[in-house]
Backbone bond lengths (Angstrom), bond angles and torsions (degrees), N, CA, C in turn:
res aa  C-N    CA-C-N  psi(-1)  N-CA   C-N-CA  omega(-1)  CA-C   N-CA-C  phi
1 X - - - 1.437 - - 1.525 111.58 -
2 X 1.344 116.49 -30.83 1.473 118.94 178.65 1.522 110.90 -61.98
3 X 1.337 116.20 -35.38 1.457 120.12 179.13 1.529 110.70 -63.46
4 X 1.314 116.99 -40.37 1.460 121.05 178.00 1.519 110.74 -61.48
5 X 1.318 117.00 -46.09 1.465 121.71 -179.43 1.524 110.08 -64.91
6 X 1.318 117.14 -45.39 1.461 120.81 -177.74 1.532 111.51 -64.24
7 X 1.321 117.46 -46.69 1.468 120.47 -179.43 1.526 111.80 -64.83
8 X 1.318 116.76 -37.70 1.462 119.86 178.36 1.519 110.62 -67.25
9 X 1.326 117.43 -38.92 1.465 121.09 177.65 1.530 111.21 -62.70
10 X 1.316 117.31 -45.62 1.467 121.33 179.04 1.527 110.09 -64.53
11 X 1.334 117.18 -39.01 1.463 120.82 178.29 1.524 111.11 -62.55
12 X 1.314 116.98 -41.94 1.467 120.12 178.96 1.522 111.45 -68.21
13 X 1.326 117.44 -36.37 1.467 119.64 175.25 1.521 111.18 -65.48
14 X 1.335 117.10 -37.07 1.465 120.10 177.27 1.526 111.56 -63.61
15 X 1.317 116.67 -45.59 1.464 118.72 -179.64 1.519 111.17 -66.25
16 X 1.321 117.38 -35.65 1.465 120.83 177.12 1.528 110.53 -67.31
17 X 1.314 117.24 -35.81 1.463 121.51 -177.35 1.520 112.71 -68.10
18 X 1.316 118.51 -14.47 1.459 121.35 178.28 1.525 112.36 -84.78
19 X 1.327 116.94 -9.40 1.462 120.84 -178.28 1.531 110.82 -78.69
20 X 1.324 116.31 150.17 1.464 119.82 177.00 1.522 111.03 -73.64
21 X 1.332 118.39 -16.40 1.461 122.38 -179.44 1.521 113.51 -92.55
22 X 1.309 117.63 1.27 1.462 120.65 -176.70 1.521 110.70 -70.90
23 X 1.351 115.38 155.09 1.457 120.54 -179.87 1.526 112.74 -123.31
24 X 1.321 117.42 11.86 1.463 119.51 179.48 1.519 112.09 -76.81
25 X 1.317 117.18 -38.12 1.464 122.66 -178.37 1.518 109.38 -122.66
26 X 1.333 115.78 164.06 1.461 119.76 177.63 1.525 111.49 -65.66
27 X 1.326 115.93 -41.95 1.463 121.51 177.58 1.524 108.24 -122.06
28 X 1.328 117.33 148.44 1.472 118.71 178.38 1.524 111.73 -65.68
29 X 1.313 115.14 152.78 1.461 120.52 176.20 1.524 110.00 -70.86
30 X 1.301 115.49 161.35 1.456 121.65 174.84 1.531 108.64 -61.64
31 X 1.334 116.67 129.38 1.466 120.55 -175.90 1.522 112.34 -61.78
32 X 1.320 117.48 -40.04 1.473 119.64 -179.99 1.526 110.90 -64.18
33 X 1.324 116.00 -43.40 1.463 120.09 178.94 1.529 110.44 -63.77
34 X 1.319 116.55 -46.70 1.464 120.90 -175.74 1.530 111.49 -64.80
35 X 1.322 117.05 -46.45 1.459 119.02 -177.82 1.523 112.05 -74.22
36 X 1.321 117.80 -31.12 1.465 119.66 173.74 1.527 109.76 -65.77
37 X 1.320 116.19 -42.99 1.462 119.94 175.98 1.515 111.89 -62.56
38 X 1.334 116.57 -38.87 1.462 120.98 177.46 1.529 110.84 -60.58
39 X 1.318 116.65 -47.58 1.471 120.59 -178.32 1.526 110.85 -64.90
40 X 1.324 116.22 -42.36 1.465 119.47 -179.98 1.528 111.18 -65.08
41 X 1.332 116.90 -46.00 1.464 119.99 -178.06 1.527 112.01 -67.63
42 X 1.323 117.20 -38.53 1.467 119.29 177.70 1.532 110.20 -68.47
43 X 1.320 117.56 -35.20 1.469 120.22 176.70 1.520 111.23 -64.92
44 X 1.328 116.74 -42.47 1.473 119.90 177.79 1.534 110.04 -67.26
45 X 1.332 116.95 -37.17 1.461 120.45 176.42 1.528 110.44 -63.31
46 X 1.323 116.61 -39.31 1.463 119.90 177.19 1.524 110.86 -64.80
47 X 1.318 117.17 -41.57 1.468 120.23 176.22 1.524 110.94 -62.10
48 X 1.317 115.89 -37.66 1.464 119.64 177.07 1.526 111.01 -66.24
49 X 1.323 116.85 -41.15 1.469 120.18 179.31 1.520 111.44 -68.35
50 X 1.329 116.74 -27.91 1.470 120.06 178.80 1.525 111.80 -67.18
51 X 1.314 117.76 -16.94 1.457 120.31 176.92 1.532 111.37 -69.92
52 X 1.347 116.43 -23.58 1.458 121.37 -175.31 1.525 113.33 -109.44
53 X 1.334 117.12 -28.92 1.458 121.25 -172.67 1.526 110.38 -128.82
54 X 1.340 115.15 165.08 1.457 119.03 172.99 1.534 108.45 -72.81
55 X 1.323 117.18 169.46 1.464 121.72 -170.01 1.527 113.45 -60.13
56 X 1.317 117.61 -44.10 1.467 120.27 -177.57 1.525 110.61 -66.63
57 X 1.307 116.73 -44.92 1.459 120.70 -179.99 1.524 110.78 -65.06
58 X 1.320 117.38 -42.09 1.465 120.90 178.95 1.522 110.93 -63.64
59 X 1.325 117.02 -39.87 1.469 120.35 179.04 1.516 111.22 -63.99
60 X 1.332 116.99 -45.41 1.462 119.69 178.31 1.529 111.64 -66.63
61 X 1.323 117.18 -34.51 1.459 121.50 178.38 1.529 110.67 -63.73
62 X 1.328 116.69 -47.70 1.463 120.49 179.38 1.528 110.46 -66.67
63 X 1.320 118.00 -39.66 1.459 121.36 177.32 1.526 111.10 -61.93
64 X 1.324 117.06 -42.97 1.468 120.75 177.92 1.527 111.13 -64.12
65 X 1.337 116.64 -38.86 1.462 119.65 176.79 1.523 111.50 -63.56
66 X 1.331 117.26 -43.44 1.466 120.79 179.39 1.521 110.16 -61.12
67 X 1.325 117.36 -45.99 1.465 119.79 -179.57 1.522 111.36 -64.65
68 X 1.321 117.39 -40.32 1.468 120.32 179.05 1.524 111.22 -67.35
69 X 1.324 117.27 -43.23 1.459 120.20 -177.49 1.518 111.90 -70.12
70 X 1.330 118.51 -33.88 1.461 119.03 175.02 1.525 109.79 -63.75
71 X 1.322 116.62 -39.50 1.466 119.62 175.74 1.511 112.13 -63.56
72 X 1.323 117.04 -41.20 1.463 120.74 178.82 1.521 110.74 -65.80
73 X 1.317 117.63 -40.91 1.470 120.95 179.49 1.526 110.20 -63.00
74 X 1.330 117.32 -42.46 1.458 120.40 178.66 1.524 110.29 -66.36
75 X 1.316 117.44 -39.53 1.465 120.83 176.48 1.525 110.77 -61.65
76 X 1.336 116.61 -44.06 1.463 120.30 178.41 1.524 110.64 -63.89
77 X 1.320 117.31 -35.85 1.464 121.71 179.42 1.525 110.54 -61.72
78 X 1.311 117.11 -40.47 1.453 120.48 -176.85 1.511 114.90 -83.51
79 X 1.323 117.26 -26.99 1.456 119.41 -172.10 1.522 114.90 -112.69
80 X 1.303 117.61 -21.63 1.466 120.57 -178.71 1.517 107.13 -123.76
81 X 1.325 116.95 81.13 1.460 119.29 -173.40 1.525 112.98 -89.04
82 X 1.313 119.09 -29.95 1.465 120.42 -175.54 1.521 113.30 -87.96
83 X 1.300 117.73 -21.78 1.460 120.99 -179.48 1.516 108.47 -95.53
84 X 1.308 116.65 109.37 1.467 119.26 -175.03 1.519 111.30 -87.33
85 X 1.301 117.29 -94.51 1.456 119.90 -175.65 1.523 113.88 -72.89
86 X 1.330 121.00 -31.00 1.474 117.43 176.59 1.520 113.02 -57.44
87 X 1.314 118.20 -35.54 1.464 119.34 178.81 1.521 110.67 -69.30
88 X 1.323 117.39 -38.60 1.464 120.32 178.31 1.519 110.50 -66.73
89 X 1.313 116.97 -43.00 1.463 120.75 179.64 1.524 110.25 -66.06
90 X 1.328 116.90 -40.46 1.460 120.54 178.08 1.519 111.01 -62.28
91 X 1.320 117.25 -41.10 1.463 120.25 179.10 1.523 111.18 -64.51
92 X 1.321 117.33 -42.18 1.467 120.33 179.08 1.526 110.18 -64.62
93 X 1.326 117.33 -43.20 1.462 119.84 179.14 1.526 110.78 -64.67
94 X 1.337 117.10 -41.45 1.456 120.80 179.10 1.525 111.23 -62.41
95 X 1.317 116.77 -45.85 1.457 119.72 -179.77 1.521 111.72 -67.16
96 X 1.332 117.19 -35.88 1.466 119.92 177.09 1.524 111.22 -64.78
97 X 1.327 116.49 -42.85 1.468 120.07 177.87 1.521 110.26 -65.52
98 X 1.333 116.54 -39.75 1.455 120.86 178.93 1.515 111.90 -61.55
99 X 1.324 116.54 -45.47 1.455 121.03 179.54 1.521 110.63 -68.73
100 X 1.332 117.36 -38.32 1.458 120.48 179.21 1.518 111.61 -66.64
101 X 1.327 116.04 -40.29 1.468 119.75 -177.69 1.517 112.12 -73.77
102 X 1.322 117.30 -38.70 1.449 120.05 -175.05 1.507 114.43 -102.39
103 X 1.299 117.46 -2.80 1.448 119.70 -177.90 1.501 111.27 70.73
104 X 1.306 117.53 -152.05 1.457 121.40 -176.52 1.521 112.82 -73.74
105 X 1.315 118.73 -10.24 1.459 120.58 -177.11 1.525 112.05 -88.77
106 X 1.326 117.87 -9.17 1.470 120.91 -177.24 1.509 112.59 -83.29
107 X 1.310 118.71 -29.08 1.465 119.80 -175.24 1.501 111.46 -100.33
């Protein structure tokens, strides 16, 4: 399950990095690259979630993660402007520990 959370987080960061309003990089990433990476990573995350859940549940789980992580990325954009990658890495580590400690019921 940690793999699903981690891949979804990276996918959401990739899609955010393609925006002109992003603050992770000096220039936004190429939109085709970012969205292709997003689709690939979310697909792999869905395959990872399918190891634990049936298809419908895994799809809703990954969809809920994407919606939550997009909200978290936007929150980080507005409130944590000077901390770039350390904040992203801290969030991934925190969510991984949360999922590891609580199992599938924590995320």
